[in-house]
C-alpha positions as CSV (number, residue, x, y, z in Angstrom):
1,X,-21.7,-54.1,-40.9
2,X,-19.5,-56.3,-39.1
3,X,-16.5,-55.4,-37.6
4,X,-14.4,-57.7,-39.4
5,X,-15.8,-57.1,-42.9
6,X,-15.0,-53.5,-42.5
7,X,-11.6,-54.2,-41.4
8,X,-11.1,-56.3,-44.5
9,X,-12.6,-53.1,-46.5
10,X,-9.6,-51.2,-44.9
11,X,-6.8,-53.7,-46.4
12,X,-7.7,-53.1,-49.9
13,X,-4.6,-50.8,-49.9
14,X,-2.8,-54.1,-49.1
15,X,-4.0,-55.8,-52.7
16,X,-2.0,-52.9,-54.6
17,X,0.7,-53.6,-52.3
18,X,0.1,-57.5,-53.2
19,X,0.1,-56.8,-57.0
20,X,3.0,-54.9,-57.0
21,X,5.1,-57.5,-55.5
22,X,4.1,-60.2,-57.8
23,X,5.4,-57.9,-60.1
24,X,8.4,-57.7,-58.8
25,X,8.2,-53.8,-57.9
26,X,9.5,-52.1,-55.0
27,X,7.0,-51.1,-52.8
28,X,7.7,-47.7,-51.1
29,X,7.7,-47.6,-47.3
30,X,5.5,-44.4,-47.6
31,X,3.1,-46.7,-49.3
32,X,3.1,-49.3,-46.8
33,X,2.4,-46.4,-43.9
34,X,-0.2,-45.1,-45.5
35,X,-2.1,-48.2,-46.1
36,X,-1.3,-49.2,-42.3
37,X,-2.3,-45.9,-41.3
38,X,-6.0,-46.4,-42.8
39,X,-6.2,-49.6,-40.3
40,X,-5.4,-47.2,-37.5
41,X,-8.9,-45.3,-38.3
42,X,-10.7,-48.5,-38.1
43,X,-8.9,-50.0,-34.6
44,X,-10.4,-46.3,-33.1
45,X,-13.8,-46.9,-34.2
46,X,-13.6,-50.8,-33.0
47,X,-12.2,-49.6,-29.5
48,X,-14.9,-47.2,-29.1
49,X,-17.6,-49.8,-29.7
50,X,-15.7,-52.6,-27.5
51,X,-18.7,-52.3,-25.2
52,X,-21.2,-53.1,-27.9
53,X,-18.9,-56.3,-29.2
54,X,-17.5,-59.0,-27.2
55,X,-14.5,-59.6,-29.8
56,X,-11.6,-57.0,-29.7
57,X,-8.8,-57.7,-32.1
58,X,-5.7,-58.4,-30.3
59,X,-3.3,-56.8,-32.6
60,X,-1.0,-53.8,-31.6
61,X,-2.9,-51.3,-34.1
62,X,-6.1,-52.1,-32.8
63,X,-5.1,-51.8,-29.0
64,X,-3.1,-48.6,-29.6
65,X,-4.8,-44.9,-28.5
66,X,-5.3,-41.7,-30.7
67,X,-2.1,-40.3,-28.9
68,X,-0.1,-43.2,-29.9
69,X,-0.7,-43.5,-33.5
70,X,2.9,-43.1,-34.5
71,X,4.1,-45.7,-32.3
72,X,1.8,-48.3,-33.3
73,X,2.4,-48.0,-36.8
74,X,6.1,-48.4,-36.2
75,X,5.3,-51.6,-34.0
76,X,3.3,-53.2,-37.2
77,X,5.9,-52.3,-39.5
78,X,8.5,-54.0,-36.9
79,X,6.1,-57.1,-36.3
80,X,5.9,-57.1,-40.2
81,X,9.3,-57.6,-40.8
82,X,10.3,-59.8,-38.3
83,X,7.4,-62.1,-39.9
84,X,8.9,-61.7,-43.3
85,X,5.9,-59.8,-44.5
86,X,8.9,-56.9,-46.1
87,X,12.4,-57.9,-46.7
88,X,15.2,-56.1,-45.1
89,X,15.2,-53.6,-47.7
90,X,11.4,-53.2,-47.3
91,X,11.0,-53.6,-51.3
92,X,8.3,-56.4,-51.3
93,X,5.3,-56.8,-49.4
94,X,3.6,-60.4,-48.7
95,X,3.0,-62.5,-51.9
96,X,-0.9,-63.0,-51.0
97,X,-3.8,-61.2,-49.5
98,X,-4.2,-64.4,-47.4
99,X,-0.7,-64.1,-45.7
100,X,-1.0,-60.5,-45.1
101,X,-4.9,-60.7,-43.7
102,X,-3.0,-63.9,-41.2
103,X,-1.1,-61.4,-39.7
104,X,-4.2,-59.3,-38.7
105,X,-6.3,-62.3,-38.0
106,X,-8.7,-61.5,-34.9
107,X,-8.3,-63.3,-31.9
108,X,-11.3,-63.9,-29.6
109,X,-10.9,-62.3,-25.7
110,X,-11.8,-63.9,-23.0
111,X,-15.2,-63.0,-21.4
112,X,-13.9,-63.7,-17.9
113,X,-11.0,-61.2,-18.3
114,X,-13.3,-58.3,-19.7
115,X,-15.8,-59.3,-16.7
116,X,-13.2,-58.9,-14.0
117,X,-11.8,-55.5,-15.3
118,X,-15.3,-53.9,-15.9
119,X,-15.8,-55.1,-12.2
120,X,-13.0,-53.8,-10.9
121,X,-13.3,-50.2,-12.3
122,X,-16.9,-50.3,-11.2
123,X,-15.7,-50.7,-7.6
124,X,-12.9,-47.9,-8.0
125,X,-15.7,-45.4,-9.0
126,X,-18.1,-46.5,-6.2
127,X,-15.2,-46.2,-3.7
128,X,-14.3,-42.4,-5.2
129,X,-17.7,-41.5,-4.7
130,X,-18.3,-43.0,-1.4
131,X,-15.3,-40.4,-0.5
132,X,-16.8,-37.7,-1.7
133,X,-20.2,-38.2,0.0
134,X,-18.3,-38.4,3.1
135,X,-16.6,-35.1,2.9
136,X,-19.7,-33.0,1.8
137,X,-22.5,-33.9,4.3
138,X,-26.1,-33.2,3.3
139,X,-28.5,-30.4,4.1
140,X,-30.6,-32.5,6.3
141,X,-27.2,-33.6,8.1
142,X,-25.7,-30.6,8.5
143,X,-29.3,-28.8,9.8
144,X,-29.4,-31.9,12.3
145,X,-26.0,-31.0,13.5
146,X,-27.0,-27.7,14.5
147,X,-30.1,-28.7,16.3
148,X,-32.4,-27.1,14.1
149,X,-35.8,-28.5,12.0
150,X,-35.7,-28.1,8.5
151,X,-39.3,-27.5,8.5
152,X,-39.3,-24.4,10.3
153,X,-36.9,-22.8,8.3
154,X,-37.8,-19.7,6.2
155,X,-35.6,-19.2,3.4
156,X,-36.4,-15.7,3.1
157,X,-35.2,-14.6,6.7
158,X,-32.2,-16.3,6.4
159,X,-29.4,-14.1,7.5
160,X,-26.3,-13.7,5.3
161,X,-23.3,-14.6,6.5
162,X,-20.1,-12.7,5.9
163,X,-16.6,-14.2,6.6
164,X,-14.1,-11.7,7.1
165,X,-10.5,-12.7,7.1
166,X,-8.8,-11.9,10.4
167,X,-6.0,-9.4,10.1
168,X,-2.5,-10.7,11.6
169,X,-0.8,-8.8,14.0
170,X,2.6,-9.5,15.2
171,X,3.4,-9.9,18.7
172,X,5.0,-7.1,20.4
173,X,7.5,-7.7,23.1
174,X,7.6,-5.3,26.2
175,X,10.7,-3.6,24.7
176,X,8.4,-2.6,21.6
177,X,6.1,-1.2,23.4
178,X,8.5,1.2,25.5
179,X,10.2,2.2,22.4
180,X,6.3,3.2,21.0
181,X,5.6,4.9,24.1
182,X,9.2,6.9,24.1
183,X,9.4,9.9,22.1
184,X,11.6,9.4,18.9
185,X,15.0,10.6,18.7
186,X,15.5,14.5,17.2
187,X,15.9,13.9,13.1
188,X,16.4,17.3,11.7
189,X,18.8,19.1,9.1
190,X,21.1,21.9,11.1
191,X,22.4,23.6,8.1
192,X,24.6,25.7,9.9
193,X,26.3,22.8,11.8
194,X,29.7,24.0,10.6
195,X,29.1,27.8,11.2
196,X,31.7,29.9,13.3
197,X,29.8,30.7,15.9
198,X,30.7,33.9,17.6
199,X,30.8,32.0,21.0
200,X,29.9,28.5,22.9
201,X,26.4,29.3,22.6
202,X,25.3,27.5,19.1
203,X,21.7,28.4,17.6
204,X,20.7,25.7,14.7
205,X,20.1,26.8,12.0
206,X,20.3,30.8,12.8
207,X,16.9,31.2,13.0
208,X,14.8,32.2,15.9
209,X,11.0,32.9,17.0
210,X,9.8,35.8,19.3
211,X,6.6,35.3,21.3
212,X,5.8,38.9,21.7
213,X,2.2,38.7,20.3
214,X,1.4,35.6,22.3
215,X,-1.3,36.8,24.9
216,X,-1.6,40.0,23.2
217,X,-5.3,40.7,22.6
218,X,-4.1,43.8,20.5
219,X,-2.0,41.9,18.0
220,X,-4.7,39.4,17.3
221,X,-4.8,37.0,20.2
222,X,-8.4,35.2,21.3
223,X,-7.9,33.1,24.4
224,X,-10.7,30.4,23.3
225,X,-13.1,29.3,21.0
226,X,-13.2,28.6,17.5
227,X,-12.3,31.4,15.1
228,X,-14.7,32.3,12.6
229,X,-13.7,32.9,8.8
230,X,-13.6,36.7,9.2
231,X,-11.5,36.7,12.2
232,X,-9.0,34.2,10.3
233,X,-8.9,36.9,7.6
234,X,-8.1,39.3,10.4
235,X,-5.3,37.7,11.3
236,X,-6.7,36.3,14.7
237,X,-4.8,33.2,16.6
238,X,-5.6,31.0,19.5
239,X,-3.6,29.2,21.8
240,X,-4.1,26.0,19.5
241,X,-2.6,27.7,16.5
242,X,0.6,28.5,18.3
243,X,0.8,24.9,19.8
244,X,0.7,23.8,16.0
245,X,3.3,25.9,15.0
246,X,5.6,25.3,17.8
247,X,5.3,21.3,17.2
248,X,6.2,22.3,13.4
249,X,9.1,24.5,14.3
250,X,10.8,22.3,17.1
251,X,10.5,19.2,14.8
252,X,11.9,20.9,11.8
253,X,15.0,22.4,13.3
254,X,13.8,26.0,14.8
255,X,14.8,25.9,18.8
256,X,15.5,29.5,19.8
257,X,12.3,31.1,21.6
258,X,12.9,34.3,22.9
259,X,10.1,35.5,25.6
260,X,9.6,38.0,28.4
261,X,7.1,38.7,31.5
262,X,6.0,41.5,29.5
263,X,4.5,39.6,26.5
264,X,0.8,39.3,27.6
265,X,1.1,40.6,30.7
266,X,-3.0,41.0,30.7
267,X,-3.4,37.4,30.7
268,X,-1.2,36.4,33.3
269,X,-4.4,36.0,35.5
270,X,-5.8,33.5,33.0
271,X,-2.2,32.1,32.9
272,X,-2.3,32.5,29.1
273,X,0.7,35.4,29.2
274,X,3.7,34.7,26.5
275,X,5.5,33.0,29.5
276,X,2.3,30.7,30.4
277,X,2.2,29.5,26.5
278,X,5.6,29.2,26.2
279,X,5.5,26.7,29.2
280,X,2.2,24.7,28.0
281,X,4.0,24.4,24.5
282,X,7.2,23.0,25.8
283,X,5.1,20.7,28.3
284,X,2.8,19.1,25.4
285,X,5.4,18.5,23.0
286,X,5.6,15.0,22.5
287,X,6.9,14.5,18.8
288,X,10.6,14.2,19.6
289,X,13.4,14.3,22.7
290,X,14.1,17.8,21.6
291,X,14.1,21.1,24.1
292,X,13.9,24.6,23.0
293,X,16.5,27.1,23.8
294,X,14.7,29.7,25.8
295,X,15.7,33.3,26.1
296,X,13.9,35.4,29.2
297,X,14.3,38.9,29.4
298,X,14.8,41.0,32.8
299,X,13.3,44.3,32.4
300,X,15.4,46.2,34.8
301,X,12.9,48.5,36.1
302,X,14.1,51.5,38.6
303,X,12.7,50.1,41.7
304,X,14.0,46.4,40.6
305,X,17.7,47.7,40.0
306,X,19.9,45.4,42.1
307,X,20.9,41.7,42.3
308,X,18.1,40.6,44.5
309,X,15.7,42.0,41.9
310,X,17.3,40.2,39.1
311,X,17.4,36.9,40.9
312,X,14.2,37.0,42.0
313,X,12.7,38.0,38.3
314,X,14.9,35.4,36.8
315,X,13.6,32.3,39.7
316,X,10.1,33.4,39.3
317,X,10.4,33.3,35.1
318,X,11.4,29.7,35.3
319,X,8.8,29.1,37.6
320,X,6.2,30.1,35.3
321,X,8.2,28.6,32.1
322,X,8.5,25.0,34.4
323,X,12.1,24.7,33.4
324,X,15.1,24.5,36.1
325,X,16.8,27.3,34.2
326,X,17.0,29.5,30.6
327,X,19.4,29.4,28.2
328,X,20.2,33.1,27.7
329,X,18.8,35.8,30.2
330,X,19.1,39.0,28.7
331,X,18.8,42.3,30.6
332,X,16.9,45.3,29.3
333,X,17.7,49.1,29.9
334,X,21.1,48.8,31.2
335,X,22.1,52.5,31.9
336,X,25.1,54.2,30.5
337,X,27.3,52.9,33.7
338,X,25.8,49.8,34.5
339,X,25.7,48.8,38.2
340,X,27.5,46.7,40.0
341,X,24.1,45.0,41.5
342,X,23.3,43.9,38.2
343,X,26.5,42.3,37.4
344,X,26.3,40.7,40.7
345,X,22.9,39.1,40.4
346,X,24.1,38.0,37.3
347,X,27.1,36.3,38.6
348,X,24.8,34.6,41.5
349,X,22.3,33.5,38.6
350,X,25.0,31.9,36.6
351,X,27.6,30.7,38.8
352,X,25.6,30.0,42.5
353,X,21.7,29.6,41.4
354,X,22.5,27.9,38.0
355,X,19.2,29.5,36.5
356,X,20.8,30.4,33.4
357,X,23.6,29.2,31.5
358,X,24.5,32.8,29.7
359,X,24.1,36.4,29.7
360,X,22.9,38.7,27.5
361,X,21.8,42.3,27.0
362,X,19.3,43.9,24.6
363,X,19.3,47.2,22.8
364,X,22.6,48.2,23.7
365,X,24.8,50.2,21.7
366,X,28.6,49.0,21.0
367,X,30.0,51.7,23.4
368,X,27.9,50.5,26.4
369,X,28.4,46.9,25.6
370,X,32.1,47.2,25.4
371,X,32.1,48.4,29.1
372,X,29.8,45.7,30.3
373,X,31.8,42.9,28.7
374,X,35.2,44.0,30.9
375,X,32.9,43.8,34.0
376,X,31.1,40.7,33.0
377,X,35.0,39.5,32.2
378,X,36.4,40.2,35.6
379,X,33.4,37.8,37.1
380,X,34.5,35.3,34.8
381,X,31.5,35.3,32.7
382,X,31.3,36.3,28.9
383,X,28.4,38.4,27.2
384,X,26.7,36.1,24.6
385,X,23.9,37.7,23.1
386,X,22.8,41.3,22.1
387,X,19.2,42.2,20.0
388,X,18.2,45.0,18.9
389,X,16.0,45.9,15.6
390,X,17.3,46.0,11.7
391,X,15.5,45.4,8.4
392,X,16.1,46.2,5.0
393,X,13.8,49.2,5.3
394,X,15.9,49.8,9.1
395,X,19.7,49.6,8.6
396,X,20.8,52.1,10.9
397,X,22.1,49.5,13.0
398,X,23.9,47.8,10.7
399,X,27.4,48.5,12.3
400,X,26.0,47.3,15.3
401,X,26.2,43.6,13.6
402,X,29.6,44.1,13.2
403,X,30.7,45.2,16.8
404,X,28.9,42.3,18.1
405,X,30.9,39.7,16.1
406,X,34.1,41.4,16.6
407,X,33.5,40.9,20.4
408,X,32.3,37.3,20.2
409,X,28.5,38.3,20.6
410,X,25.8,37.0,18.6
411,X,23.7,39.8,17.3
412,X,19.7,39.0,17.5
413,X,17.4,41.0,15.3
414,X,14.4,42.3,16.6
415,X,11.4,43.0,13.9
416,X,13.3,41.7,10.9
417,X,10.5,41.9,8.3
418,X,10.0,45.8,9.1
419,X,6.4,45.3,10.5
420,X,5.8,43.8,6.8
421,X,7.4,46.5,4.9
422,X,10.6,44.8,4.5
423,X,8.8,41.5,3.7
424,X,6.7,42.9,0.9
425,X,3.6,42.0,2.5
426,X,2.3,45.6,2.4
427,X,2.7,47.0,-1.0
428,X,1.4,49.9,-3.0
429,X,-0.5,47.4,-5.1
430,X,-1.9,45.3,-2.2
431,X,-1.9,48.2,1.0
432,X,-4.1,45.8,3.0
433,X,-1.4,43.2,3.2
434,X,-3.7,40.2,2.4
435,X,-5.2,41.0,5.8
436,X,-9.0,42.1,6.2
437,X,-9.6,45.8,7.4
438,X,-8.2,49.0,6.9
439,X,-4.9,50.2,5.4
440,X,-2.2,49.8,8.0
441,X,0.2,52.2,6.0
442,X,-0.7,55.1,3.6
443,X,-0.2,55.0,-0.2
444,X,2.9,57.5,0.4
445,X,4.9,55.5,2.5
446,X,4.1,52.4,0.6
447,X,4.9,53.9,-2.9
448,X,8.2,55.0,-1.4
449,X,9.3,51.4,-1.1
450,X,7.9,50.2,-4.3
451,X,11.5,49.7,-6.1
452,X,12.7,47.7,-2.9
453,X,9.2,45.5,-3.2
454,X,10.3,45.1,-7.2
455,X,13.6,44.0,-6.5
456,X,12.2,41.5,-3.8
457,X,10.2,40.5,-6.6
458,X,13.1,39.9,-8.7
459,X,15.6,38.3,-6.3
460,X,12.6,35.6,-5.2
461,X,13.0,34.5,-9.0
462,X,16.5,34.8,-8.9
463,X,16.9,32.5,-6.0
464,X,14.4,30.2,-6.9
465,X,16.0,29.1,-10.1
466,X,19.0,29.1,-8.5
467,X,18.3,26.8,-5.8
468,X,16.3,24.4,-8.2
469,X,19.5,23.9,-10.2
470,X,21.6,23.2,-7.1
471,X,19.0,20.7,-6.3
472,X,19.2,18.7,-9.5
473,X,22.9,19.0,-9.5
474,X,23.0,17.6,-5.8
475,X,20.5,15.0,-6.8
476,X,22.7,14.0,-9.8
477,X,26.0,14.1,-7.2
478,X,24.5,11.8,-4.6
479,X,23.2,9.3,-7.2
480,X,23.1,5.4,-4.8
481,X,23.5,7.2,-1.4
482,X,20.0,8.6,-1.1
483,X,17.9,11.5,-1.9
484,X,19.1,14.8,-1.1
485,X,17.5,16.6,1.8
486,X,14.0,18.6,1.1
487,X,14.5,22.2,0.8
488,X,11.9,24.7,-0.2
489,X,12.0,26.2,-3.8
490,X,9.1,27.9,-3.8
491,X,10.6,31.3,-2.5
492,X,8.7,34.1,-1.6
493,X,9.8,37.5,-0.6
494,X,9.4,37.2,2.8
495,X,11.9,34.4,2.9
496,X,14.1,36.8,1.0
497,X,14.1,39.4,3.6
498,X,14.8,36.9,6.7
499,X,17.7,35.5,4.8
500,X,19.0,38.7,4.2
501,X,19.4,39.2,8.0
502,X,21.3,35.8,8.1
503,X,23.6,36.9,5.0
504,X,24.7,39.7,7.3
505,X,25.8,37.3,10.4
506,X,22.9,38.0,12.6
507,X,19.8,35.7,13.7
508,X,16.7,37.2,13.2
509,X,13.5,36.6,15.8
510,X,10.3,36.1,13.5
511,X,7.0,36.9,15.2
512,X,5.2,33.0,14.6
513,X,1.7,33.0,15.8
514,X,0.5,29.8,13.8
515,X,1.1,27.2,11.3
516,X,1.3,29.2,8.1
517,X,3.8,31.6,9.9
518,X,5.6,28.4,10.9
519,X,6.0,27.2,7.5
520,X,7.5,30.4,6.1
521,X,9.9,30.4,8.2
522,X,10.6,27.0,7.8
523,X,10.6,28.0,3.9
524,X,14.1,30.0,4.8
525,X,16.2,26.7,5.7
526,X,18.7,25.1,3.0
527,X,19.6,27.7,0.9
528,X,21.0,31.3,1.1
529,X,21.5,34.5,-0.6
530,X,25.0,35.2,-2.4
531,X,27.1,38.8,-2.5
532,X,25.0,39.8,-5.4
533,X,21.8,39.4,-4.3
534,X,22.6,40.9,-1.0
535,X,24.0,43.6,-2.9
536,X,20.8,44.4,-5.4
537,X,18.6,44.7,-1.9
538,X,21.1,47.0,-0.6
539,X,20.8,49.0,-3.5
540,X,17.1,49.1,-3.9
541,X,16.6,50.2,0.0
542,X,19.1,52.9,-0.6
543,X,17.0,54.5,-3.7
544,X,14.1,54.2,-0.8
545,X,15.3,56.5,2.0
């Protein structure tokens, strides 16, 4: 059907408007809009067929797009109003169909303008296509640039190309490299930093370690090789286990280490004695700048008593430990009347040679301790430590602790776990103590200690509940100041036995031969026993006497 006839058919509704206008009826604006909107549909059809026809209706409606229908309708209404097709009140329409049709009379468009527009559009598309071809080279051009003959290529043998993004690494200055190589500053919690020490010798966290088993084969030491599972179950350990344990302890805040030339003496020829292993641990520790507090021991044998014997033994120990001085040098086997040679030798070591900072004694009763204190005071030297045995199963020397604190001497406790009896390691229900081999104690001995072992379990659960509650309260109070320090809440009976020593005012020297034992000792930090819990333990220990 011709376009003009199609357009005429779409104006049939305009006849209705014309008839109503002849009868002087008001023409609603809605009817006019509906009539004109139908012509909009025709305009879209005509526009899509513009390439098939040389005629383009020059009308605002026919030149509009689908998105501008409303604007086109409004334009028509305004143009009709301007041409007096509608009255100002929009109540009438043109009087004749011819007058309305004249408003939409098709006009012949110049073919020259149409050809010019088509030519410009074609030229623009040609430019875009040429730019795309320049950006993307063809396969032949690519192979030619690589110097490869396309005919010799086998697609099945082509390698797989993988592209990996290079990781960005920031440039490091010389200062950064120096900081990286330097040991980190020591960061640990000293929970007894405000503790009222007995003297100037402060022991962080009031906990120490003894190297009594280092180098001792009868205590489970193995000089070299990898341990088998059976050996691990038997409690064996190697120098590497000691190094790992030492690193853990020093990093977390346990600095006090006690040693002696007698420890591992049989391994001295292999440089695996207690002092040799201690020296190796000190040299190989690179985690922080921290240094241990070393306590050396003078055996004071009969043939060594005198100033020269003491100074020579101390110099030899410092040489083995590869240190210039030890922090404390304790004297063993001091007689009832301390000889002047010992006092003179101590004075020379502290004042003249500088090979020790403090002086201590070992296993000295309060009366004898008072006498040597007087002699040392005359030389301007104070007694710093006194080490002896004490535990929940051996409380005979409890008065010694009070005497030491009264005299300003730090009590150091040897064998604080009572060889496994005070810690609940060996019980009537577990006589092997989790160690492969024959039972270490008889059933009668373990059965007698059953009340103490039962109370140890009770106190451990009680402390566990209390510490968890204190940690929650601490976390709520700290709020925006950051998380509280990490404190062990999985309390064991061994940790109860160690913190009992601390609660009594003494410093336990624990045997640590491997990482697991180091973790056990570190689990004692950050919490303590209260008076009620101490009384419960001592009451149970009294029953077992």
